C-alpha positions as a Markdown table, in Angstrom:
| # | Residue | x | y | z |
|---|---|---|---|---|
| 1 | Unk | -14.6 | -34.6 | 2.0 |
| 2 | Unk | -17.6 | -32.8 | 3.4 |
| 3 | Unk | -20.5 | -34.7 | 5.1 |
| 4 | Unk | -23.5 | -32.7 | 4.1 |
| 5 | Unk | -25.8 | -34.5 | 6.5 |
| 6 | Unk | -23.5 | -33.8 | 9.4 |
| 7 | Unk | -23.3 | -30.2 | 8.2 |
| 8 | Unk | -27.1 | -29.8 | 8.3 |
| 9 | Unk | -27.3 | -31.3 | 11.7 |
| 10 | Unk | -24.5 | -29.0 | 12.9 |
| 11 | Unk | -26.2 | -26.0 | 11.4 |
| 12 | Unk | -29.4 | -26.8 | 13.2 |
| 13 | Unk | -27.6 | -27.0 | 16.5 |
| 14 | Unk | -25.8 | -23.7 | 15.8 |
| 15 | Unk | -29.0 | -21.9 | 14.9 |
| 16 | Unk | -30.8 | -23.3 | 18.0 |
| 17 | Unk | -27.9 | -22.2 | 20.3 |
| 18 | Unk | -27.3 | -18.8 | 18.7 |
| 19 | Unk | -30.7 | -17.8 | 17.3 |
| 20 | Unk | -29.9 | -14.2 | 17.9 |
| 21 | Unk | -26.5 | -14.2 | 16.1 |
| 22 | Unk | -26.6 | -12.6 | 12.6 |
| 23 | Unk | -23.2 | -14.0 | 11.7 |
| 24 | Unk | -24.5 | -17.6 | 12.2 |
| 25 | Unk | -27.4 | -16.8 | 9.9 |
| 26 | Unk | -25.1 | -15.3 | 7.3 |
| 27 | Unk | -22.7 | -18.3 | 7.4 |
| 28 | Unk | -25.7 | -20.7 | 7.1 |
| 29 | Unk | -26.6 | -19.0 | 3.8 |
| 30 | Unk | -23.0 | -19.2 | 2.6 |
| 31 | Unk | -22.9 | -23.0 | 3.3 |
| 32 | Unk | -26.3 | -23.7 | 1.7 |
| 33 | Unk | -26.2 | -21.3 | -1.3 |
| 34 | Unk | -22.6 | -21.3 | -2.2 |
| 35 | Unk | -21.2 | -24.4 | -0.6 |
| 36 | Unk | -18.5 | -22.3 | 1.0 |
| 37 | Unk | -15.8 | -24.7 | 2.3 |
| 38 | Unk | -15.1 | -22.5 | 5.3 |
| 39 | Unk | -18.7 | -22.3 | 6.3 |
| 40 | Unk | -19.1 | -26.1 | 5.8 |
| 41 | Unk | -16.1 | -26.5 | 8.2 |
| 42 | Unk | -17.8 | -24.5 | 10.8 |
| 43 | Unk | -21.0 | -26.5 | 10.9 |
| 44 | Unk | -19.1 | -29.8 | 10.8 |
| 45 | Unk | -16.9 | -28.8 | 13.7 |
| 46 | Unk | -13.5 | -29.0 | 11.9 |
| 47 | Unk | -10.4 | -27.1 | 10.9 |
| 48 | Unk | -10.6 | -23.5 | 9.9 |
| 49 | Unk | -13.8 | -21.5 | 10.5 |
| 50 | Unk | -14.7 | -18.1 | 8.9 |
| 51 | Unk | -15.4 | -14.8 | 10.6 |
| 52 | Unk | -16.5 | -12.5 | 7.8 |
| 53 | Unk | -16.8 | -8.9 | 9.2 |
| 54 | Unk | -16.3 | -6.2 | 6.6 |
| 55 | Unk | -18.7 | -5.0 | 3.9 |
| 56 | Unk | -16.2 | -2.4 | 2.7 |
| 57 | Unk | -13.0 | -2.5 | 0.8 |
| 58 | Unk | -10.1 | -0.2 | -0.2 |
| 59 | Unk | -9.2 | -2.1 | -3.4 |
| 60 | Unk | -11.2 | -2.8 | -6.5 |
| 61 | Unk | -9.7 | -6.2 | -7.6 |
| 62 | Unk | -10.3 | -7.2 | -11.2 |
| 63 | Unk | -11.3 | -10.7 | -10.1 |
| 64 | Unk | -13.2 | -9.8 | -7.0 |
| 65 | Unk | -15.6 | -12.7 | -6.1 |
| 66 | Unk | -18.0 | -10.7 | -3.9 |
| 67 | Unk | -18.5 | -7.4 | -5.8 |
| 68 | Unk | -18.4 | -6.5 | -9.5 |
| 69 | Unk | -19.5 | -3.3 | -11.3 |
| 70 | Unk | -22.3 | -3.3 | -13.8 |
| 71 | Unk | -21.2 | -4.6 | -17.2 |
| 72 | Unk | -18.8 | -7.1 | -15.7 |
| 73 | Unk | -19.5 | -10.8 | -15.1 |
| 74 | Unk | -21.5 | -11.1 | -11.9 |
| 75 | Unk | -19.7 | -12.1 | -8.7 |
| 76 | Unk | -20.4 | -15.7 | -7.6 |
| 77 | Unk | -21.5 | -14.8 | -4.1 |
| 78 | Unk | -23.0 | -11.8 | -2.2 |
| 79 | Unk | -20.8 | -9.7 | 0.1 |
| 80 | Unk | -21.9 | -9.5 | 3.7 |
| 81 | Unk | -24.1 | -6.5 | 4.2 |
| 82 | Unk | -23.5 | -5.7 | 7.8 |
| 83 | Unk | -20.7 | -5.5 | 10.4 |
| 84 | Unk | -21.3 | -8.1 | 13.1 |
| 85 | Unk | -20.8 | -7.0 | 16.7 |
| 86 | Unk | -17.7 | -8.0 | 18.6 |
| 87 | Unk | -19.9 | -10.2 | 20.7 |
| 88 | Unk | -21.4 | -12.0 | 17.7 |
| 89 | Unk | -17.9 | -12.7 | 16.3 |
| 90 | Unk | -16.6 | -13.8 | 19.7 |
| 91 | Unk | -19.5 | -16.3 | 20.2 |
| 92 | Unk | -18.8 | -18.0 | 16.9 |
| 93 | Unk | -15.0 | -18.0 | 17.4 |
| 94 | Unk | -15.2 | -19.3 | 21.0 |
| 95 | Unk | -17.6 | -22.2 | 20.2 |
| 96 | Unk | -15.3 | -23.3 | 17.3 |
| 97 | Unk | -12.1 | -22.9 | 19.3 |
| 98 | Unk | -13.4 | -24.8 | 22.4 |
| 99 | Unk | -14.9 | -27.7 | 20.5 |
| 100 | Unk | -12.6 | -28.4 | 17.5 |
| 101 | Unk | -9.3 | -30.2 | 17.3 |
| 102 | Unk | -6.6 | -27.8 | 16.1 |
| 103 | Unk | -9.0 | -24.9 | 15.6 |
| 104 | Unk | -8.3 | -21.9 | 13.4 |
| 105 | Unk | -10.7 | -18.9 | 13.0 |
| 106 | Unk | -10.1 | -16.4 | 10.2 |
| 107 | Unk | -11.2 | -12.9 | 9.4 |
| 108 | Unk | -11.1 | -12.0 | 5.7 |
| 109 | Unk | -13.4 | -14.3 | 3.6 |
| 110 | Unk | -14.7 | -14.4 | 0.1 |
| 111 | Unk | -18.0 | -13.0 | 1.2 |
| 112 | Unk | -16.6 | -9.8 | 2.5 |
| 113 | Unk | -14.4 | -6.8 | 1.5 |
| 114 | Unk | -11.1 | -6.0 | 3.3 |
| 115 | Unk | -11.3 | -6.9 | 7.0 |
| 116 | Unk | -8.9 | -4.1 | 8.0 |
| 117 | Unk | -11.7 | -1.7 | 7.1 |
| 118 | Unk | -13.5 | -3.0 | 10.2 |
| 119 | Unk | -10.4 | -3.3 | 12.3 |
| 120 | Unk | -11.9 | -1.7 | 15.4 |
| 121 | Unk | -14.6 | -4.3 | 15.6 |
| 122 | Unk | -12.1 | -7.1 | 14.9 |
| 123 | Unk | -9.9 | -5.8 | 17.7 |
| 124 | Unk | -12.7 | -5.8 | 20.2 |
| 125 | Unk | -13.7 | -9.3 | 19.2 |
| 126 | Unk | -10.1 | -10.6 | 19.6 |
| 127 | Unk | -10.0 | -9.0 | 23.1 |
| 128 | Unk | -13.2 | -10.8 | 24.0 |
| 129 | Unk | -11.9 | -14.1 | 22.6 |
| 130 | Unk | -8.5 | -13.9 | 24.4 |
| 131 | Unk | -10.2 | -13.0 | 27.7 |
| 132 | Unk | -11.8 | -16.4 | 27.6 |
| 133 | Unk | -9.1 | -18.6 | 26.1 |
| 134 | Unk | -5.5 | -18.5 | 24.8 |
| 135 | Unk | -6.2 | -21.6 | 22.6 |
| 136 | Unk | -6.7 | -21.7 | 18.9 |
| 137 | Unk | -5.2 | -19.7 | 16.1 |
| 138 | Unk | -6.7 | -16.4 | 15.2 |
| 139 | Unk | -5.9 | -15.5 | 11.6 |
| 140 | Unk | -6.4 | -12.5 | 9.3 |
| 141 | Unk | -6.7 | -12.9 | 5.5 |
| 142 | Unk | -6.0 | -9.4 | 4.2 |
| 143 | Unk | -4.5 | -7.1 | 1.6 |
| 144 | Unk | -2.2 | -5.9 | 4.4 |
| 145 | Unk | -2.8 | -2.3 | 3.4 |
| 146 | Unk | -2.9 | -0.7 | 6.8 |
| 147 | Unk | 0.2 | -1.7 | 8.9 |
| 148 | Unk | -0.7 | 0.4 | 11.9 |
| 149 | Unk | -4.0 | -1.4 | 12.2 |
| 150 | Unk | -2.3 | -4.8 | 11.7 |
| 151 | Unk | 0.0 | -3.8 | 14.6 |
| 152 | Unk | -2.9 | -3.1 | 16.9 |
| 153 | Unk | -4.5 | -6.4 | 16.1 |
| 154 | Unk | -1.3 | -8.3 | 16.7 |
| 155 | Unk | -0.9 | -6.5 | 20.1 |
| 156 | Unk | -4.2 | -7.9 | 21.3 |
| 157 | Unk | -3.8 | -11.5 | 20.1 |
| 158 | Unk | -3.8 | -11.9 | 16.3 |
| 159 | Unk | -1.6 | -15.0 | 15.7 |
| 160 | Unk | -1.2 | -15.1 | 11.9 |
| 161 | Unk | -1.8 | -13.0 | 8.8 |
| 162 | Unk | -2.1 | -14.1 | 5.2 |
| 163 | Unk | -1.4 | -11.4 | 2.6 |
| 164 | Unk | -3.1 | -11.8 | -0.8 |
| 165 | Unk | -1.1 | -10.7 | -3.9 |
| 166 | Unk | -1.0 | -11.6 | -7.5 |
| 167 | Unk | 2.6 | -10.3 | -7.9 |
| 168 | Unk | 5.4 | -8.9 | -5.7 |
| 169 | Unk | 6.0 | -6.2 | -8.3 |
| 170 | Unk | 4.2 | -2.9 | -7.9 |
| 171 | Unk | 3.1 | -2.4 | -11.5 |
| 172 | Unk | 1.6 | -5.9 | -11.9 |
| 173 | Unk | 0.0 | -5.8 | -8.4 |
| 174 | Unk | -1.6 | -2.4 | -8.9 |
| 175 | Unk | -3.1 | -3.3 | -12.3 |
| 176 | Unk | -5.0 | -6.2 | -10.7 |
| 177 | Unk | -5.8 | -4.9 | -7.2 |
| 178 | Unk | -6.4 | -1.3 | -8.2 |
| 179 | Unk | -5.7 | -0.2 | -4.6 |
| 180 | Unk | -6.3 | 3.1 | -2.9 |
| 181 | Unk | -3.2 | 2.4 | -0.7 |
| 182 | Unk | 0.5 | 2.2 | -1.4 |
| 183 | Unk | 2.0 | -1.1 | -2.5 |
| 184 | Unk | 4.8 | -0.8 | 0.1 |
| 185 | Unk | 2.3 | -1.1 | 2.9 |
| 186 | Unk | 2.2 | -4.8 | 2.3 |
| 187 | Unk | 5.8 | -5.3 | 3.4 |
| 188 | Unk | 5.3 | -2.9 | 6.3 |
| 189 | Unk | 2.4 | -4.9 | 7.6 |
| 190 | Unk | 4.4 | -8.2 | 7.3 |
| 191 | Unk | 7.2 | -6.5 | 9.3 |
| 192 | Unk | 4.8 | -5.4 | 12.0 |
| 193 | Unk | 3.7 | -9.0 | 12.5 |
| 194 | Unk | 7.2 | -10.4 | 12.4 |
| 195 | Unk | 8.5 | -7.9 | 14.9 |
| 196 | Unk | 6.0 | -9.3 | 17.3 |
| 197 | Unk | 7.0 | -12.9 | 16.5 |
| 198 | Unk | 3.8 | -13.7 | 14.6 |
| 199 | Unk | 3.2 | -16.0 | 11.6 |
| 200 | Unk | 2.9 | -14.5 | 8.1 |
| 201 | Unk | 2.1 | -16.2 | 4.8 |
| 202 | Unk | 1.5 | -14.9 | 1.3 |
| 203 | Unk | -1.6 | -16.0 | -0.6 |
| 204 | Unk | 0.0 | -15.9 | -4.1 |
| 205 | Unk | -2.3 | -16.0 | -7.1 |
| 206 | Unk | -0.4 | -18.1 | -9.6 |
| 207 | Unk | -0.6 | -17.5 | -13.3 |
| 208 | Unk | 1.8 | -19.8 | -15.2 |
| 209 | Unk | 4.1 | -17.9 | -17.5 |
| 210 | Unk | 3.8 | -14.7 | -15.5 |
| 211 | Unk | 4.3 | -15.8 | -11.8 |
| 212 | Unk | 7.4 | -17.7 | -12.9 |
| 213 | Unk | 8.8 | -15.0 | -15.2 |
| 214 | Unk | 12.4 | -14.1 | -14.2 |
| 215 | Unk | 11.5 | -10.6 | -13.0 |
| 216 | Unk | 8.6 | -11.9 | -10.9 |
| 217 | Unk | 10.8 | -14.7 | -9.4 |
| 218 | Unk | 13.5 | -12.2 | -8.4 |
| 219 | Unk | 10.9 | -9.8 | -6.9 |
| 220 | Unk | 9.3 | -12.7 | -4.9 |
| 221 | Unk | 12.6 | -13.8 | -3.5 |
| 222 | Unk | 13.4 | -10.2 | -2.5 |
| 223 | Unk | 10.0 | -9.8 | -0.8 |
| 224 | Unk | 10.6 | -13.0 | 1.2 |
| 225 | Unk | 14.1 | -11.9 | 2.2 |
| 226 | Unk | 13.1 | -8.4 | 3.2 |
| 227 | Unk | 10.0 | -9.4 | 5.3 |
| 228 | Unk | 10.9 | -12.7 | 6.7 |
| 229 | Unk | 7.6 | -14.3 | 5.9 |
| 230 | Unk | 7.0 | -17.9 | 6.9 |
| 231 | Unk | 5.0 | -19.5 | 4.2 |
| 232 | Unk | 3.6 | -19.2 | 0.7 |
| 233 | Unk | 0.1 | -20.5 | -0.2 |
| 234 | Unk | 0.3 | -21.3 | -3.9 |
| 235 | Unk | -3.1 | -20.7 | -5.3 |
| 236 | Unk | -4.4 | -20.8 | -8.9 |
| 237 | Unk | -5.7 | -17.5 | -10.2 |
| 238 | Unk | -9.1 | -18.6 | -11.5 |
| 239 | Unk | -9.6 | -16.0 | -14.2 |
| 240 | Unk | -9.8 | -16.0 | -18.0 |
| 241 | Unk | -6.2 | -15.8 | -19.2 |
| 242 | Unk | -6.8 | -13.3 | -22.0 |
| 243 | Unk | -8.8 | -11.0 | -19.8 |
| 244 | Unk | -6.2 | -11.1 | -17.0 |
| 245 | Unk | -3.3 | -10.3 | -19.4 |
| 246 | Unk | -5.4 | -7.5 | -20.9 |
| 247 | Unk | -6.2 | -6.0 | -17.5 |
| 248 | Unk | -2.6 | -6.0 | -16.3 |
| 249 | Unk | -1.4 | -4.7 | -19.6 |
| 250 | Unk | 1.2 | -7.4 | -20.2 |
| 251 | Unk | 2.0 | -10.0 | -22.8 |
| 252 | Unk | 2.8 | -13.5 | -21.6 |
| 253 | Unk | 6.5 | -13.7 | -20.9 |
| 254 | Unk | 8.6 | -16.9 | -20.9 |
| 255 | Unk | 8.6 | -18.4 | -17.4 |
| 256 | Unk | 11.0 | -20.8 | -15.8 |
| 257 | Unk | 8.1 | -23.2 | -14.9 |
| 258 | Unk | 5.9 | -23.2 | -11.8 |
| 259 | Unk | 7.4 | -26.5 | -10.5 |
| 260 | Unk | 10.9 | -25.1 | -10.8 |
| 261 | Unk | 9.8 | -21.8 | -9.2 |
| 262 | Unk | 8.2 | -23.6 | -6.2 |
| 263 | Unk | 11.3 | -25.8 | -5.7 |
| 264 | Unk | 13.5 | -22.8 | -5.8 |
| 265 | Unk | 11.8 | -21.1 | -2.8 |
| 266 | Unk | 13.1 | -22.7 | 0.4 |
| 267 | Unk | 10.0 | -21.8 | 2.4 |
| 268 | Unk | 7.1 | -23.7 | 3.9 |
| 269 | Unk | 4.4 | -24.3 | 1.3 |
| 270 | Unk | 0.7 | -25.1 | 1.5 |
| 271 | Unk | -2.8 | -24.1 | 0.6 |
| 272 | Unk | -4.5 | -23.6 | 4.0 |
| 273 | Unk | -3.8 | -21.4 | 7.1 |
| 274 | Unk | -2.0 | -23.6 | 9.6 |
| 275 | Unk | -3.0 | -24.2 | 13.2 |
| 276 | Unk | 0.0 | -22.9 | 15.2 |
| 277 | Unk | -0.1 | -25.2 | 18.1 |
| 278 | Unk | -2.0 | -23.6 | 21.0 |
| 279 | Unk | -4.7 | -25.9 | 22.4 |
């Protein structure tokens, strides 16, 4: 549960200490206007804190929550309109890491595009953070579209990566994400992390009847086996069912059942990015 009085007190302290930091101001708006759980975490001094960085994206997801074209239902929140400096990012990350039990800081939030589009800034920020401390878990929520950039981030201290996908099958994935990159880059990015001994999870958008369809189940198991990922975060796809099926051009197949699917995957499961143990 969130303690809103504690959050407001924490926000006032953050603003007083970092009055010059645009990222703190942006996250204050996210907490107050949208009730963003990650921003609320930051100002209450707990768990996983957000580090939104990128206004740009290289996909055009049907269900994007930060940017929608005219004629579509409006997005529920505004996308960040600037790229914070590495110093601004490092300030937020270091305060969280040095004051919170089991701290996690994450690039790639609902109020931004694809963080790999700002990978140079993120790389510089990670270098600054790791110069000051080896504690905390630095995570990247991403579409994993640029494996060579993922490798550069891992080399300077990125600890974990979460890959978002609605399907491990190319056709279904591309119909939803509408990417400007090749689908195979997701697996390549996962392998870049695993070669360096880093943690990788999949943020799987679950749609009952489709996610548990036999072809989808087979493809998911093949993706897990070929990449060696560590975890699946099972997450409901919060989208109108008829609209989703129309957009991906499929009828609802007969699934094996989500419970049966989850039980058939011998992999760590969860909903949040885990703290990986460095304090």
